[in-house]
N, C-alpha and C positions, 0 to 999 in steps of 0.2 A: 064326542068335539071332533069333527072331520077337518084332515087337513089336508091345504090344496096347495098345489106348486103350482109357477104364474111362472114363465120362463118367457125366452125368445131372444132372438137375436138382439146385436148391438144398433140401438136405433132404431126399433122396431116400433118403441112406444109402450113397453110392459109401464115405466111409472105413470104414463096416462091412463091406462086402463086400472092398475092398480087404485088410482086415486077415486074413478067410478064404482068400483066395488066399496071404499072406502067410504063413501057418499052414501050406499045401502046401506053402512053399518058394519061391514064388515073388515076385524082387526087386519092389518097389513104387516108384515113382517117386512123392510128392505133388505135385503144379505148385503146388498154392495156397502149403504151407509152404516149397517152395523158390522161389515169387515174392517170399514174404516176407521172405524174408533175403536173398535177391538185391536185394530192395529197398533193404536197410539197407547192403549191403556192396559193391553194383558202384559204381561213380563213373560211370560213365554211364547208368544209370538214374536215379542220383542226377543228375547235371546237367539230364538230360532231366525229372524230373519239378518240379523247381524252377525250369525255364525254361516250364512249365505248370501249375501251379497256384501258381508264388510261392515267396519262401521259407519260408510258414507250413505247405510241405509236411513240410518237419524243425523239430521243435523240442530244442533238447536234442541234436541230432547222432542224433536220431531218427527213422525217418518218424512224421507225425501221419496215423495211418490212422482215425482217427476223421473227422477234415477231408478227405480224401480220400473217404470212403466217403461222405460227407455231400453229395462237390461231385458226383460221377458217378452217383451214382443216381437225380438228377433229370435230368440229361445225357445223354443217350446217347450224344451224337456226341461228348463229353470223353471217357465211359466208351472208345468205340472209340481214339481217338487214346492213353488210358492203356493201354490194352491193345497198342497197339501200337509202343508203348514197354519194357514188359515182357516180351510172350510170346515175342521172337526172342532174347531174351538167356536164357529159361528155356528154349526149346526148343533150344541149343544146349548149355547145360547136361546137359541130359538125355540126349542125346545122347554127350556125355562121359562122362556118370557111366552107359549103359546099354555103352558099349565095356568099362566095366570089370566087369562081371558075367560070372557065368558059371553061367547057366543054359538050358535052352530056350526059355522066353521070359520077355520082362519084361514089367509093365504099367506105364502111365503114367498116374497118377489125374490127368482134366483134365475141369472145370467146364464150359468153353465149346469143348468140339471139334469140335460142328456148327455150334454160332456162327461158328466162326472158318475153315469151312468145310476143315479138316483130317484130314479123314478118307482122305485120299489119303497123309497118313504113317502110317499102321497097316495090318498086315495083317492086321488084324482087330478092329470096336469092338465091346465093350459096355456096353448102354447097362440103368442101376437106376433103375426106374421107381416112386413110389408114389403113392395117388392124394393130391390135390393137400391136404385138408383132413389126410391122416397127415403129408404134409410141413408145413403150416403149422404144426401141432400141436405138432413136431418142435423147430422152429423158435423156438416161443415158449417151450418150455421151455431152448432152449440156448442164445440167441442174445440173450436180456434182450431182446427188440426189440419191436415193435409192431406188429401185423397191418399197417397199412398200410406200414410198412418193408418186411417182408417180402415183398409183397407187389409191392411196387414193386421188388426185385429181382430176384423172380419175372419179372415184366415185361421185364426185359434177356438173357430166357434164351427159346428156343424153347419151344414146347408140344411135351410127351413124344408128341402125335399123329405133329407134325413127324419127329421122330428116328426114330421109330419104323423107316419104312422103309428109314433110312439103317444101322441096325444088325445087327451081324451074331447076335447074342446080345444075350436082353434076360431081366432081372432082375426083379422084383417082388418088389420089398424091405417085405414087410407083416410076415410070419411069420417069424420066425428060422430055425428049423428049416428051411421051404421056402427059406429064399434058403441056405443053407448046403446044400442039397441038389442044387440049382441051378447053385453053385458048384463044388462037384464035377463034376458031369456037364459042365460048360462048362471046365472044369479037362481031364477026361478026352478031352473031343473037338478041344481044342486039341495036347495030346501027341500023341492018334491025327493031327491033318491033317499036323503037321509029323514 
């Protein structure tokens, strides 16, 4: 079984693209969702987050996401330390999950694939792109965040221009019909390749 990475900047539409692959029968592992679950359930992560952020990291036994988000998005070093705690546990969880799948390939949807220099972990990488203003508009509608907060999050990710040469496949996700056609094309190419 082959391992495909699916990545893209915040607001590019990774999850939309992942759902299109899922409709074609491809098992999808959503790293963001799984990371959130693991931050609640993993004792290892919990202890390290409390060590890093203090007791405020958890309130009433639950992860204090807004506190952590506010802490890291203006502090790239702290964000890096957070990622070093969470990403290895997510990676282990993904590997175990992928071993239980029965398909020609699986996709791991992950936002910071290139930022973490993780492209070597995948057989192929799909990059989802969209123009900056389209992404900002989507995030304003989806996240109830200010433009400044969105730009701060975007600044923690590599620009698409730096990701493009590293990707095996690129999907510009502006028109859903075109995106769907590109997903079908890439799906066929991956199946033919293997």
